[in-house]
C-alpha positions, 0 to 999 in steps of 0.5 A: 500499499503506497504511504500517503500524507505528503504536503502539496503546496505547488498544487495549492497555488495551481488551485489558486491559480485556477481560481483567478482564472474564473474569477476573470470568467465571471465565477464568484471568488473562492471565499478567504476562509476557503482559501485559508483552510485548503492552503493549510490542509495541502501544506499539511501531510493530512490526507482527510478534511472533514468540513463543518460549515452552514448552509449555502457556505460555498461548499459545492462550488469550491468542491468542484474547483478542487475537483478540477485542479486534482483532474488537471495539475493532480500529478497523480500516478495512473497505470496505463490502461486505468483511468483515475476517478474522482467521485462526487458522492452526494445525498440524492441524483439531483445534488450528483447532477448539479456537480457535474453541471459545475464541472462542466462548466469549469472546463468550458472556461478553461477550454479544456476538452472532454467527453461526458454524459449525466454522470461523468465527465472524462478529459481528452487530453489525460485518463480522468474521470469525474463520476457522481455517485449517490451515498450507497454501499454498493456503488462506491467501490471497484475503481482507482480514486485519485481524490474523494468528495464527500458531499453534505455527508450528515443528510445521507440516508438509506432510501430502504432503511431510512439510516444514514449509510455514511460509516459504510459508504466511507469504508467502501471508498477509502480503499479506492486510494490505497495506491494514490500517495498524494490522494486526498479525502474531503468529507464536507456537510452542514451538521445534522445531528450527533448520531452520525460519521460526519458528527463523529469524524469531526468530533475527533478533531485534528489526529493522525493524518485528519483535519477539521475545519468549522464556518458558519455559512457567513463566514465561508461565504461573507456574501451572506450575512449573519442577518440574511440567514435569519430571515432565511430561517426563522426558526432558532432551532433550524438555523442554529443547525443549517446556518450556525453549523451547530449540531443538534442533540440527536434525542430523536429524528422524529421530533424536536428535544423540547417536544421529547422533554415534556412528553417524559414528564410524568403524568399523574397516574389516577387521571391517566392510568399506568404510563406506556412509553411507544418509540418510532425509530423510522426516521 
């Protein structure tokens, strides 16, 4: 197995050069927060970056620039006959399609030749494939990855069980970079609860080859103010989760914690009879 974890400061410079070209083409600039976090990550020996970022924080647009830069400038060693895949794993097909559309727009802006379908784009001058996946265990193995982008991990959900499959999906996809020492893994999400793989990874902090970074929406994306996010979400608890990036206690994914607390108050036995607790774990 290849030894992972090498600083890549020259690659970061190329990523920022790409960002500069895209700004001239009318794309929004990468925010100072994203620039700082990515510079620290690429100048480090870390392999995994776990990001907790509020919604509308520029995650998707930044991820797509990283993907294109890794595909074009990554200096990954791909053996003859193989192809280096950059998987973009999203919560559902609609989100995945949006990532491909963004990558296509970037490649068009820099006049890069490619072949594409709805779900994937292959560079013509280099054996690199950008491919979207929905978050299922079966679909994320059997290829060689050179960079892995996991988007909105906290909100993944298995269509049959309703359970977040992130732990199993991540375990299945990580071996695809085993032969690629320069490969990096990005796990990014706005938070949901305190009972999912993204929460667990973030709470482990900066340990081994993992680094973490946090920002509320308005810090990661200064084009939105804190006041503006309040107008987008009036419910305080939902605002804290979606925009400030504070995970909510996962007492239940079906009911608010306050409702659960109220329900647990002891009833008067003479009036209501013997208390009975019923739990519906489907959500």
